[in-house]
C-alpha positions as CSV (number, residue, x, y, z in Angstrom):
1,M,21.1,-32.8,-12.2
2,T,20.1,-36.2,-10.8
3,T,17.9,-38.9,-12.1
4,K,14.4,-38.8,-10.7
5,K,11.2,-40.5,-11.9
6,I,8.8,-38.1,-13.7
7,P,5.5,-38.0,-11.7
8,D,2.5,-39.6,-13.4
9,N,0.6,-36.3,-13.4
10,L,3.4,-34.5,-15.3
11,K,3.4,-37.3,-17.9
12,I,-0.4,-36.8,-18.3
13,G,0.1,-33.0,-18.8
14,R,3.0,-33.5,-21.3
15,R,1.2,-36.1,-23.4
16,V,-1.7,-33.7,-24.2
17,L,0.8,-31.3,-25.9
18,D,1.5,-34.0,-28.6
19,K,-2.0,-33.5,-30.0
20,Y,-1.2,-29.9,-31.2
21,N,0.8,-29.1,-34.4
22,N,2.0,-25.8,-33.1
23,I,3.5,-27.3,-30.0
24,K,6.6,-29.5,-30.2
25,I,8.4,-31.1,-27.2
26,L,12.2,-30.9,-27.7
27,H,13.2,-32.9,-24.7
28,D,11.3,-34.6,-21.9
29,F,11.0,-33.3,-18.3
30,K,14.3,-33.0,-16.4
31,W,14.7,-32.6,-12.7
32,D,16.6,-29.7,-11.2
33,S,17.7,-31.1,-7.8
34,K,19.0,-27.8,-6.5
35,N,15.9,-25.7,-7.2
36,K,13.4,-28.6,-6.8
37,Y,11.4,-28.3,-10.0
38,W,10.9,-30.0,-13.3
39,Y,11.6,-28.3,-16.7
40,I,10.9,-29.2,-20.3
41,K,12.0,-27.5,-23.6
42,I,9.3,-26.8,-26.2
43,E,9.0,-25.2,-29.6
44,L,6.0,-23.0,-30.2
45,T,4.8,-22.0,-33.7
46,S,3.0,-18.7,-34.4
47,D,1.4,-18.1,-37.7
48,V,1.4,-14.3,-37.0
49,P,4.5,-12.7,-38.5
50,G,6.3,-10.2,-36.3
51,T,9.1,-9.6,-33.8
52,I,9.1,-13.1,-32.3
53,P,10.1,-15.8,-34.9
54,H,7.7,-18.1,-36.6
55,K,9.2,-20.9,-34.4
56,S,10.5,-19.9,-31.0
57,F,12.0,-22.0,-28.1
58,W,10.8,-22.0,-24.5
59,Y,11.2,-23.7,-21.2
60,L,8.3,-24.7,-19.1
61,I,8.8,-25.2,-15.4
62,A,6.5,-27.2,-13.1
63,E,6.5,-28.2,-9.5
64,D,7.1,-31.8,-8.3
65,T,3.5,-31.6,-6.8
66,Y,1.9,-30.9,-10.2
67,P,-0.9,-30.0,-10.8
68,K,-0.4,-28.1,-7.6
69,G,1.9,-25.2,-7.7
70,S,2.7,-22.7,-10.5
71,I,3.6,-23.2,-14.1
72,R,6.2,-20.8,-15.5
73,I,7.3,-20.3,-19.1
74,Y,10.6,-18.6,-20.1
75,P,12.2,-17.9,-23.4
76,D,15.3,-20.1,-24.3
77,S,18.5,-18.2,-23.6
78,K,20.2,-18.9,-26.9
79,T,17.5,-19.0,-29.6
80,G,14.9,-16.9,-27.9
81,F,14.4,-13.1,-28.3
82,D,16.3,-10.3,-26.4
83,E,13.4,-7.9,-25.9
84,T,11.2,-7.5,-22.8
85,Y,7.6,-6.9,-23.5
86,E,4.6,-5.9,-21.4
87,H,3.1,-8.7,-19.3
88,Q,6.5,-10.2,-19.0
89,S,9.2,-10.0,-16.2
90,N,12.6,-8.5,-16.9
91,N,14.1,-10.5,-19.8
92,G,17.5,-9.0,-19.7
93,L,19.0,-11.6,-17.4
94,K,19.7,-15.4,-17.6
95,S,18.7,-18.1,-15.3
96,E,21.2,-19.7,-12.9
97,N,21.6,-22.7,-15.2
98,K,22.0,-20.4,-18.3
99,L,19.3,-22.4,-20.2
100,W,16.6,-19.7,-20.3
101,K,16.3,-16.0,-19.9
102,S,14.6,-14.3,-17.0
103,G,11.5,-13.0,-18.9
104,K,8.7,-15.1,-17.4
105,L,5.4,-14.6,-19.2
106,C,2.4,-13.3,-17.4
107,L,-0.4,-15.7,-18.4
108,D,-3.0,-15.4,-15.7
109,S,-6.7,-14.9,-16.4
110,Q,-6.5,-11.2,-15.7
111,F,-4.7,-10.7,-19.0
112,K,-7.8,-9.5,-21.0
113,N,-6.1,-9.5,-24.5
114,F,-5.9,-13.3,-24.6
115,S,-8.9,-14.6,-26.5
116,F,-8.1,-18.3,-25.7
117,S,-9.8,-18.1,-22.3
118,D,-10.9,-15.5,-19.8
119,S,-11.6,-18.1,-17.1
120,A,-9.3,-19.1,-14.3
121,E,-6.3,-21.3,-14.9
122,E,-7.2,-25.0,-15.4
123,Q,-6.2,-27.2,-12.5
124,D,-6.6,-30.8,-13.8
125,P,-3.4,-32.7,-14.7
126,D,-4.5,-33.1,-18.4
127,K,-5.4,-29.4,-18.8
128,K,-3.1,-27.2,-16.7
129,I,0.1,-27.4,-18.8
130,L,-1.9,-27.1,-22.0
131,W,-3.8,-24.1,-20.7
132,N,-0.5,-22.2,-20.0
133,V,1.2,-23.2,-23.3
134,L,-1.8,-22.1,-25.4
135,R,-1.8,-18.8,-23.5
136,A,1.9,-18.4,-24.3
137,I,1.1,-18.8,-28.0
138,Q,-1.6,-16.2,-27.7
139,W,0.9,-13.9,-25.9
140,I,3.3,-14.4,-28.9
141,N,0.6,-13.6,-31.3
142,A,-0.3,-10.5,-29.4
143,V,3.3,-9.3,-29.4
144,N,3.5,-9.8,-33.2
145,E,0.2,-8.1,-33.8
146,N,1.3,-5.2,-31.6
147,N,-1.8,-5.4,-29.5
148,L,-0.3,-6.8,-26.3
149,I,-1.6,-3.6,-24.6
150,N,-4.3,-1.3,-25.6
151,T,-5.3,2.3,-24.8
152,G,-7.2,2.5,-21.6
153,D,-5.6,-0.6,-20.0
154,P,-4.2,-0.1,-16.5
155,F,-0.6,0.9,-16.6
156,E,1.9,-1.5,-15.2
157,L,5.5,-0.7,-14.4
158,P,8.3,-2.7,-16.0
159,Q,9.9,-5.1,-13.5
160,F,12.9,-3.9,-11.5
161,K,14.8,-6.9,-10.2
162,C,14.9,-6.3,-6.4
163,I,16.6,-9.0,-4.3
164,Y,17.0,-7.3,-0.9
165,K,14.4,-6.8,1.8
166,Q,14.8,-3.0,2.1
167,K,12.0,-0.9,0.7
168,F,12.0,2.7,-0.4
169,I,8.8,4.6,0.4
170,F,7.6,7.9,-1.1
171,I,4.4,9.8,-1.7
172,E,3.5,11.1,-5.1
173,D,0.1,12.1,-6.6
174,Y,-1.2,14.6,-9.1
175,D,-0.6,17.5,-6.7
176,T,3.1,16.7,-6.3
177,F,3.3,16.1,-10.1
178,I,2.2,19.7,-10.6
179,K,4.8,20.8,-8.0
180,W,7.6,18.9,-9.8
181,N,6.6,20.5,-13.2
182,K,6.7,24.0,-11.6
183,A,10.0,23.4,-9.8
184,G,11.9,22.7,-13.0
185,F,14.7,20.7,-11.4
186,N,16.0,17.4,-12.7
187,N,18.5,16.4,-9.9
188,G,19.4,17.1,-6.3
189,Y,19.5,15.5,-2.9
190,I,17.1,13.5,-0.9
191,T,16.9,12.9,2.9
192,N,15.3,9.7,4.2
193,T,14.6,8.5,7.7
194,I,15.0,4.8,8.3
195,F,12.0,3.0,9.9
196,K,12.8,-0.6,11.1
197,N,10.4,-3.3,12.2
198,D,11.2,-6.9,13.0
199,A,11.2,-7.9,9.3
200,I,12.5,-5.1,7.2
201,D,14.1,-1.7,6.9
202,F,12.1,1.1,5.2
203,F,13.8,4.2,3.7
204,I,11.1,6.8,4.3
205,T,11.3,9.9,2.1
206,N,11.6,13.1,4.1
207,E,12.8,16.0,1.9
208,F,13.7,16.5,-1.7
209,K,16.3,19.3,-2.2
210,N,17.8,20.9,-5.3
211,K,21.5,21.0,-6.0
212,N,21.7,24.2,-3.9
213,N,20.4,22.3,-0.9
214,E,17.1,24.1,-0.9
215,I,14.0,22.1,0.0
216,I,11.6,21.9,-3.0
217,I,9.3,19.1,-1.7
218,K,8.7,17.9,1.8
219,T,6.8,14.7,2.4
220,D,3.8,15.1,4.8
221,W,3.7,11.9,6.8
222,G,1.4,11.0,9.6
223,N,2.4,11.1,13.3
224,F,4.0,7.7,13.4
225,L,6.5,8.2,10.6
226,S,7.0,11.8,11.5
227,E,8.5,10.9,14.9
228,E,12.1,12.0,15.1
229,K,14.4,9.2,14.1
230,T,18.1,9.3,14.6
231,D,18.9,7.0,11.6
232,I,19.1,9.4,8.6
233,N,20.1,8.4,5.1
234,E,21.0,11.0,2.5
235,G,21.0,10.3,-1.2
236,I,20.8,11.7,-4.7
237,W,17.8,12.0,-7.0
238,F,17.5,12.2,-10.8
239,L,14.3,13.0,-12.6
240,L,13.9,11.7,-16.2
241,D,11.5,12.8,-18.9
242,K,10.5,9.2,-19.8
243,I,10.3,5.7,-18.3
244,P,13.9,4.3,-18.2
245,V,13.6,1.2,-20.5
246,L,15.6,-0.3,-23.3
247,N,15.0,-3.3,-25.5
248,H,11.3,-2.2,-25.6
249,W,10.3,-2.7,-22.0
250,Q,13.4,-3.8,-20.0
251,V,14.7,-1.6,-17.2
252,P,18.5,-1.2,-16.8
253,N,20.1,-4.1,-15.0
254,T,23.6,-2.8,-15.1
255,Y,25.2,0.6,-14.6
256,H,26.3,0.7,-18.2
257,E,22.6,0.2,-19.3
258,L,21.6,3.0,-17.0
259,L,24.1,5.4,-18.5
260,E,22.8,4.5,-22.0
261,I,19.3,5.3,-20.9
262,F,20.4,8.7,-19.7
263,K,22.2,9.3,-22.9
264,S,19.0,8.4,-24.9
265,Q,17.3,11.2,-23.0
266,K,20.1,13.6,-23.7
267,R,21.5,13.5,-20.1
268,D,25.0,12.7,-18.9
269,F,24.6,10.7,-15.7
270,L,28.3,10.7,-14.7
271,S,28.6,14.4,-15.2
272,E,25.5,15.2,-13.1
273,F,26.7,12.7,-10.5
274,E,30.1,14.3,-10.2
275,K,28.6,17.8,-9.7
276,L,26.3,16.6,-7.0
277,I,29.0,14.8,-5.1
278,N,31.4,17.7,-5.3
279,G,31.5,19.3,-1.8
280,K,29.4,16.6,-0.2
281,E,32.1,14.0,0.3
282,E,31.8,14.0,4.1
283,V,28.0,13.2,3.7
284,F,28.4,10.3,1.3
285,R,31.8,8.8,1.9
286,N,31.0,7.5,5.4
287,N,31.3,3.7,4.7
288,K,27.5,3.4,4.5
289,K,25.3,2.6,1.5
290,H,23.2,5.5,0.2
291,L,20.2,5.6,-2.0
292,I,20.3,6.9,-5.6
293,I,16.7,7.3,-6.9
294,I,15.5,7.7,-10.5
295,G,12.2,9.4,-11.0
296,F,10.0,9.4,-14.2
297,P,6.4,10.3,-15.1
298,I,3.9,7.5,-15.6
299,P,0.2,7.4,-16.5
300,E,-2.6,5.7,-14.7
301,K,-3.9,4.2,-18.0
302,I,-2.1,3.1,-21.1
303,G,-2.2,5.9,-23.7
304,K,-3.4,8.6,-21.3
305,E,-1.5,11.6,-20.0
306,T,1.2,11.2,-17.3
307,K,-0.1,12.3,-13.9
308,I,2.3,11.0,-11.4
309,I,6.0,10.6,-10.7
310,H,7.3,7.2,-9.8
311,W,10.7,6.9,-8.0
312,Q,12.9,3.8,-8.3
313,A,15.8,3.5,-5.8
314,F,19.0,1.6,-5.8
315,L,21.7,1.3,-3.1
316,F,25.2,2.6,-3.9
317,Q,28.3,2.3,-1.8
318,F,30.5,5.3,-2.3
319,N,34.2,4.7,-2.0
320,C,35.1,5.7,1.6
321,L,37.7,8.3,2.5
322,E,38.5,6.4,5.7
323,T,40.1,3.6,3.6
324,C,42.2,6.0,1.4
325,N,45.9,5.5,1.3
326,K,47.2,7.4,4.3
327,S,50.2,8.6,2.4
328,I,47.9,10.9,0.5
329,N,47.6,13.9,2.7
330,S,45.5,16.3,0.5
331,M,41.8,16.0,1.0
332,S,41.2,17.2,-2.5
333,N,43.5,14.4,-3.8
334,K,41.5,11.9,-1.8
335,N,38.2,13.1,-3.2
336,R,39.6,13.1,-6.7
337,I,40.9,9.5,-6.4
338,Y,37.7,8.2,-4.9
339,L,35.4,10.0,-7.3
340,K,37.3,8.4,-10.1
341,K,36.7,5.0,-8.5
342,D,33.0,5.7,-8.2
343,L,32.8,6.8,-11.8
344,N,34.6,3.5,-12.9
345,V,32.0,1.5,-11.0
346,L,29.1,3.4,-12.5
347,S,30.5,2.9,-16.0
348,N,30.9,-0.9,-15.9
349,E,28.6,-3.9,-16.3
350,D,28.1,-4.4,-12.6
351,F,24.5,-5.1,-11.6
352,I,22.4,-2.4,-10.1
353,T,21.2,-3.1,-6.5
354,W,17.6,-2.0,-7.1
355,V,15.4,-1.5,-4.0
356,D,11.7,-2.3,-4.0
357,S,10.1,1.2,-4.3
358,Q,6.5,1.9,-3.3
359,N,4.2,4.9,-3.5
360,W,2.3,5.3,-0.2
361,S,0.0,8.1,-1.4
362,E,-3.5,8.1,-0.1
363,N,-5.0,6.8,-3.3
364,K,-2.5,3.9,-3.4
365,I,-3.0,2.9,0.2
366,L,-6.8,3.1,0.1
367,N,-7.4,1.7,-3.4
368,R,-8.9,-1.5,-1.9
369,G,-11.8,0.5,-0.3
370,S,-12.2,3.8,1.5
371,L,-14.7,6.3,2.7
372,S,-16.1,9.0,0.3
373,Q,-13.7,11.9,-0.4
374,T,-16.1,14.2,1.5
375,F,-16.0,12.0,4.6
376,K,-12.2,11.4,4.4
377,S,-11.5,15.1,4.4
378,K,-13.2,15.7,7.8
379,K,-11.2,16.6,10.9
380,V,-12.8,14.4,13.5
381,L,-13.2,14.5,17.3
382,I,-14.2,11.3,19.1
383,I,-15.7,11.7,22.6
384,G,-15.3,8.5,24.5
385,V,-12.8,5.9,23.7
386,G,-14.7,2.9,25.1
387,T,-16.0,0.0,23.1
388,I,-18.0,2.0,20.5
389,G,-15.5,4.9,20.3
390,S,-12.5,2.7,19.8
391,M,-14.2,0.6,17.1
392,I,-15.6,3.6,15.2
393,S,-12.1,5.2,15.3
394,D,-10.5,2.1,14.1
395,I,-12.9,1.7,11.2
396,I,-12.8,5.3,9.9
397,V,-9.0,5.4,10.1
398,H,-8.7,2.2,8.2
399,E,-10.9,3.7,5.6
400,G,-9.2,7.0,5.1
401,I,-9.7,9.5,8.0
402,K,-6.3,11.1,8.7
403,D,-6.9,13.9,11.2
404,I,-8.6,12.5,14.3
405,T,-8.5,13.4,18.1
406,L,-9.7,11.1,20.9
407,I,-10.9,12.5,24.2
408,D,-11.3,10.3,27.3
409,N,-10.0,10.3,30.9
410,D,-10.2,6.5,31.5
411,D,-7.3,4.1,31.7
412,L,-7.4,0.6,30.1
413,E,-8.5,-2.1,32.4
414,I,-8.3,-5.9,31.9
415,G,-12.1,-6.2,31.3
416,N,-11.8,-3.8,28.3
417,L,-9.6,-6.2,26.4
418,S,-12.5,-8.6,25.6
419,R,-13.8,-6.0,23.1
420,Y,-10.9,-3.6,22.5
421,N,-8.2,-3.5,19.9
422,L,-5.4,-3.0,22.4
423,T,-3.3,-5.6,24.3
424,L,-1.8,-6.3,27.8
425,N,1.0,-4.0,27.0
426,E,-1.3,-1.0,27.3
427,L,-3.0,-2.0,30.6
428,H,-3.5,0.9,33.1
429,K,-2.4,3.4,30.6
430,P,-4.7,6.2,29.2
431,K,-7.1,4.8,26.6
432,S,-7.0,8.0,24.6
433,K,-3.2,8.1,24.3
434,E,-2.7,4.4,23.7
435,F,-5.5,4.1,21.1
436,S,-4.3,7.2,19.3
437,N,-0.9,5.5,19.1
438,H,-2.6,2.4,17.7
439,L,-4.4,4.5,15.0
440,N,-1.2,6.2,14.0
441,R,0.3,2.8,13.3
442,I,-2.6,1.8,11.0
443,N,-2.0,4.3,8.2
444,P,1.3,6.1,7.5
445,L,-0.7,9.3,6.8
446,T,-2.7,9.3,10.0
447,K,-2.3,12.2,12.5
448,A,-4.2,10.9,15.5
449,K,-4.0,12.9,18.7
450,H,-5.4,12.5,22.2
451,I,-6.9,14.6,25.1
452,Y,-6.6,12.8,28.4
453,D,-9.6,14.4,30.1
454,D,-13.4,14.4,30.5
455,F,-15.5,16.1,28.0
456,Y,-17.6,18.9,29.6
457,Y,-18.8,22.4,28.8
458,D,-16.2,25.0,29.2
459,K,-16.6,28.2,27.2
460,N,-12.9,28.7,27.1
461,K,-12.6,25.4,25.1
462,T,-15.0,26.5,22.4
463,T,-12.1,27.5,20.1
464,I,-10.4,24.2,20.6
465,Y,-13.4,22.1,19.7
466,D,-14.5,24.5,16.9
467,Q,-11.6,23.4,14.8
468,Y,-13.2,20.0,14.1
469,D,-15.5,19.3,11.2
470,M,-17.2,16.3,12.9
471,I,-17.8,15.6,16.5
472,I,-18.8,12.0,17.3
473,D,-20.1,11.2,20.8
474,C,-19.7,7.6,21.7
475,T,-20.2,7.7,25.5
476,G,-23.9,6.9,25.7
477,E,-24.1,9.6,28.4
478,D,-26.9,12.1,28.3
479,Q,-24.8,14.7,30.1
480,V,-22.2,14.7,27.3
481,L,-24.9,15.6,24.8
482,Y,-26.2,18.3,27.0
483,D,-22.7,19.8,27.5
484,L,-22.0,19.6,23.7
485,E,-25.3,21.4,23.1
486,K,-24.1,24.4,25.2
487,F,-21.2,25.3,22.9
488,D,-21.7,28.2,20.5
489,F,-19.5,27.3,17.6
490,K,-18.7,29.6,14.7
491,H,-18.1,26.9,12.1
492,E,-20.6,24.5,10.8
493,K,-19.9,20.9,11.7
494,I,-21.5,17.4,11.8
495,F,-22.7,16.2,15.1
496,I,-23.1,12.5,15.7
497,S,-24.3,10.5,18.7
498,I,-23.9,6.7,18.6
499,S,-25.2,4.4,21.3
500,I,-26.3,0.8,21.5
501,G,-28.7,-1.3,23.5
502,L,-28.3,-4.5,25.5
503,N,-26.3,-7.1,23.5
504,A,-26.1,-4.5,20.7
505,D,-29.7,-5.5,19.8
506,N,-30.5,-1.8,19.2
507,L,-28.5,1.0,17.5
508,Y,-29.5,4.6,18.3
509,L,-28.2,7.4,16.0
510,L,-28.5,11.2,16.0
511,L,-26.9,13.0,13.1
512,Q,-27.1,16.8,12.7
513,K,-25.5,19.5,10.6
514,G,-25.1,23.0,11.8
515,I,-23.2,25.3,14.2
516,K,-25.2,24.2,17.2
517,L,-26.4,20.8,18.4
518,N,-30.0,20.3,19.5
519,V,-30.6,17.1,21.4
520,S,-34.1,17.5,22.9
521,K,-36.0,15.7,20.1
522,F,-33.5,12.8,20.1
523,I,-33.7,12.4,23.9
524,N,-37.5,12.4,23.8
525,E,-37.7,9.8,21.0
526,L,-35.1,7.7,22.8
527,E,-37.0,7.6,26.1
528,P,-39.4,4.7,25.4
529,F,-36.5,2.6,24.2
530,I,-34.5,3.4,27.3
531,E,-37.4,2.3,29.5
532,E,-37.6,-1.0,27.5
533,E,-33.8,-1.5,28.1
534,Q,-34.2,-0.8,31.8
535,K,-36.8,-3.5,32.2
536,K,-34.5,-6.0,30.5
537,L,-31.6,-4.9,32.7
538,E,-33.6,-5.5,35.9
539,E,-33.8,-9.2,35.0
540,L,-30.0,-9.5,34.5
541,E,-27.0,-9.4,36.8
542,L,-24.6,-7.1,35.0
543,P,-20.9,-6.4,35.5
544,R,-20.3,-2.9,36.6
545,D,-17.0,-0.9,36.8
546,G,-19.2,2.1,37.4
547,T,-22.5,3.3,36.1
548,K,-23.5,5.5,33.2
549,C,-26.6,7.7,33.0
550,W,-28.8,5.3,31.0
551,M,-26.2,2.9,29.5
552,P,-24.6,0.7,32.2
553,I,-21.8,-1.6,31.4
554,Y,-23.3,-4.8,30.1
555,P,-22.0,-7.7,28.2
556,V,-21.7,-7.2,24.4
557,K,-19.7,-9.6,22.2
558,Y,-16.8,-8.2,20.2
559,H,-18.3,-9.4,16.9
560,D,-21.6,-7.7,17.7
561,I,-19.8,-4.4,18.3
562,M,-18.1,-4.8,14.9
563,S,-21.4,-5.3,13.2
564,V,-23.3,-2.4,14.8
565,T,-20.4,0.1,14.4
566,S,-19.9,-0.9,10.8
567,L,-23.6,-0.1,10.2
568,A,-23.2,3.2,12.0
569,V,-20.3,4.2,9.8
570,K,-22.3,3.4,6.7
571,I,-25.2,5.6,7.9
572,I,-22.8,8.5,8.8
573,E,-21.3,8.4,5.3
574,K,-24.8,8.5,3.7
575,F,-25.8,11.4,5.9
576,I,-22.6,13.4,5.0
577,E,-23.4,13.0,1.3
578,S,-27.1,13.9,1.8
579,N,-28.6,17.4,1.7
580,E,-30.6,16.9,4.9
581,E,-29.8,18.6,8.2
582,E,-30.9,16.0,10.7
583,W,-31.4,12.2,10.9
584,I,-32.7,10.4,13.9
585,K,-32.5,6.7,13.2
586,F,-33.1,3.7,15.4
587,Y,-32.2,0.1,14.3
588,R,-33.1,-3.3,15.8
589,K,-31.2,-6.5,15.2
590,E,-33.2,-9.3,13.4
591,D,-31.5,-12.6,14.3
592,T,-32.9,-15.6,12.5
593,V,-31.6,-19.0,11.6
594,D,-30.6,-17.9,8.1
595,S,-29.5,-14.3,8.6
596,I,-28.6,-11.5,11.0
597,S,-29.4,-8.0,10.0
598,Y,-30.4,-4.6,11.4
599,K,-33.8,-3.2,10.5
600,L,-34.8,0.5,10.7
601,I,-37.5,0.7,13.3
602,K,-37.8,4.5,13.7
603,S,-36.7,7.4,11.6
């Protein structure tokens, strides 16, 4: 530690604490030159009897730029408490300087149980430290009153200390929860493929197998993650009955603690481990790190029934047969010796190398906003992967459509890039193929396919197109609609036609439900608008890579395309949820000084 002048703003924040009888400063701010922060020791008094003592000792950490930066409060390592509680990070470790424990308090404004303030953290120098310290006292009181969490609160996992960049990815939802309950197994083998990007390695769950090597659950990924990858990692899984915690809400930090948790659930981790490894030495003893994953059921809300399995992975290096003493000739002796070494490692106080583990189920991925469940379940065919078709596809895949096929016979040209979500890397390649690849990279569950061809009537293709629940024409070509009208489908579907006017000033929508499309009414009602468009076009000199029937290539800004296609998706979603069989809707842009919107002008 080095001598450094305490910033004036920190002095202001500290002096405010002197006014409170339940807050006592035990030493002034000190500077940690290695970690570049200030820390101060304080004593907090709680008048609520309970687990945490009447007087408890804490360390408050602040940035040198205070009041900018975060405020962190940790329990003192010697006279604090050993338990970890909800809304607290893992408290089973000590800081690098050994002064405080690792259990940082969660004091942000989303913690509803705190009656002190539901507003955002104060940011003034004379308020920010006080705000956090008073919240800490409220947290202590909540622990002692046993109301830190309440029934109906969102469930939060205890903190697993993960220090490496790798991530373990799985899919679990209520459907797989039921499968696990029916399967009745509590350990086995897992196969992962390894997906790498420039930043991180992802262990992607592929198959769960029982101890007889029979597949019990296979993960259904989208096309991108389902592509064959040569880098395969095999591991071991254990399924527990309860969340693996000790000291109230602390996850195991060491192998010894993990064994104790298994013991508390009437399981013998070492015995199960030995049986799983027996006969699989060639798989695991290959000088590579393998995953061991621990599963347990969790609820969505506090106090509610468990509905999902969470998996938490850690990396384990099996002792390798290749490094065995060469004087030992018997393979069985090698296996026995190295199994003993593995069991010794798993029995000691070494720290577990936890890996950040994430559930990439549909609900988790789309919990920030998605299409209706009815819409998301549709199998979609997009005709035309131009400006409109590409944007519509991009939107609906971002919002939950998984099964989508693009049909188009054009290649990507340089002029397309001004309003297209592809890059120079895809120039002169098929739009349908390259954009379907783009869609597959958006969502790990997406199964986007392409057809590099024109869309035209061919009776022999009826069965192919009849598999889709929704067909969206984005070409703006009358002939495509006439050809689509000729098909005699057996299964009911939703037909959509989306086209726009000059500068995206108008949006024309046809939406129908049925087994056969009827376009005559739509074309008739569209005619006067087309004539209006043609008059405007005669006054303009337009870029042309070719001509369409009534919609030539004319300049439309990318942001206008985004606006008009977003509106189209909203209308499609409303139509799907409606009981009506047909909508014909025309919208016109209203562009004023204060607002830009689209107004329904014909319905």
